[in-house]
N, C-alpha and C positions, 0 to 999 in steps of 0.2 A: 408719115406712117412708119411704124417700126415693123421689121420683119418678124415672122414667127420664129421662136427659138428652136434649134434642133434638139434632138433627144439628149445628147451628151451635154449640151449647154443648160438645158433644164435641170439635169441631174446635178451639175455643178452648182447651180444657183438655188437648189432646193433648200439648203440649210442657211443660206445667206440672207440676212435681213438688211435691206438697203437703207432703211430709215435709221437704225441704230447699230451700225456695223461694228463700232468700237466695243459696245457692251456685249455683243454676241460672242466674242472670242473668249472672254473670261480672263482671269489673272494667270500669272505664271505658276503660282502655287496650285491653282486649280488644275491646270494642265498637267503638272507633275503628279498630282494625286490621281487624275484620270488614267495616266499611263502606269503609275506604280501599282494600282489596284485593279487595272484592266476593266475599268468601268465602261460599259457600252454606251451609256447615255449620260449626258451632262446633267440632265434633270435629277438623276438619282443623287449625284453629289450635292447639288443645290438643296435637295430635300434633306440630306444628312446634315448639311451645315445649319439649316433652319431648325432641325430637331435638337442639335447640339446647343444652339443659341438659346432655345427655349428652356432646356434643362439647366443651362448655366444661369439664366435669369431666375428660374425658380429656386435654385440653390442660393443665389444671392438674397432673394426675398426671405427665404427661411433663415438665413444667417442674420439678417438685419431685424428680425422680430425682437420685440422688447422682452424684458424679463417677466412681464406680467403673463405672457403666453408661453411659458417654458414647457408646459405639458403638451400643448398643441404642437409646438415646434419639434419636440422630441418624437411625437407620434408621426408627424408628417415627414420628418427626416428619415426615420426608420423605414417608413413605407416607400419613400423615394429610393433610398439606398437598396432596399430589398428588390424593388422592381428593376433597377439598373443592374444589380448584381445577377439577377435571374436572366436578364437579357445578355449578360456577358460584357457589358460596356464598361464596368468598373471592376477593379481587382479585389476589392474587399468591401465589407458592409460597415466599416468602422467610421470613416471620415467623410464629412460633407465636402471637404476640400477636393476629393476625387471628382465630385460632381461639378465643381466649379472649373475644373481643368479639362472637362470632357470636350473632345473634338470630333469632327466629322470622320477622321481616320479611325476612330473606335468603331463607328458603324461600318466602315469599309472592311475592317478586320473581322467582322462577324458575318460577312457574306459567305455563301457556300463555297466558292472556289478557294477563298483564303483558308477556310477550315479544312478543305481537302489537302491543301499544301501542308497545313499544320499536322494533320493526321498521317502525312507521308503517303497519301494515295495518289499524288501527282508529283512530278519532278519540278515543275515550275507553274507559275500562275497561268500562263498561256495555255498549257495543256489542261489544267484544271477547268478553265472556262470552256474549252472545247469538249471535255468529257461531260460537263453538265449540259451544254447545249445539245449534244448528240444523244442524251438520254441514258447514259451509262450509270448514273448515280440515283439512288433513292434515299429518301429521308423517312424512316419508318416504312409503312407500306406504299407510300406514294412516290412515283417516279417524278423527278424534278427536272425541268428543262430551262428554268429561269435562273441565271447566275446571280440575280439581284436578291435572292431569298436570304433574309436574315435569320440566323439559326440561334435560338436561345441555348443556355447551358444544359437544360434538361433534355433537349432533343439531340445534342451533340453526339451522344453515344450511339444513336440510331442511324448514323450516316454509313451506308454500305453500298456495294455494287448491286446493280440489278441482276437478278438470277440469270437471265438470258444474255448477259453482256459478254462480249468476247474478251474484254479486259479481265473480268472475273475468272474466266476460264484460263487465261494466261497466268494469272496470279496463282490459281490452284495448281496448274501444271508445274510452275516454278517451285512451289513449296511441296510438291509431290503429295498433295492432299485431294486430288480430284478423284471422285468416286466413279466406279464402273457404271453405276446406275445413271449418272449424269451423262455418260457417253452415249447411252442408248436413247436418251431423250432428245 
């Protein structure tokens, strides 16, 4: 008979898979990416890798189409490049080679905390993740608490502080832009 595990033992073994423990850890590059982009869940990075692999395979198929289907190839290439450019995953709409070199890091760079860092709304990625999780950031009218949200280019300009956020009040005080009406509310 095996004794019942104590609470802290159960907590330690919760994420451990005893059957395939080597595969559960991931590679060194994966661990580096999880730390660099402050990904909370490994499943997000696995999903980003799968999406990037699918886009690369689609780009290779479009590249390998024969000369008989040049019009179809041009139409599909333009649609793929437009979609990826709109999502912010590639830098330009010109070359299919950009799609063939797409990586999971491109998806990680489009997450909300990374864009907060890019917009200089946070000093580092750890603070940006904390701001999002605590509900200090909104995208358009919606308050966002999930740091895994991918932001397209069209919505990037609508990332702001929540009106009732203490951080927003501190920024307005620092810039001497706080209104007396806001103080009464």
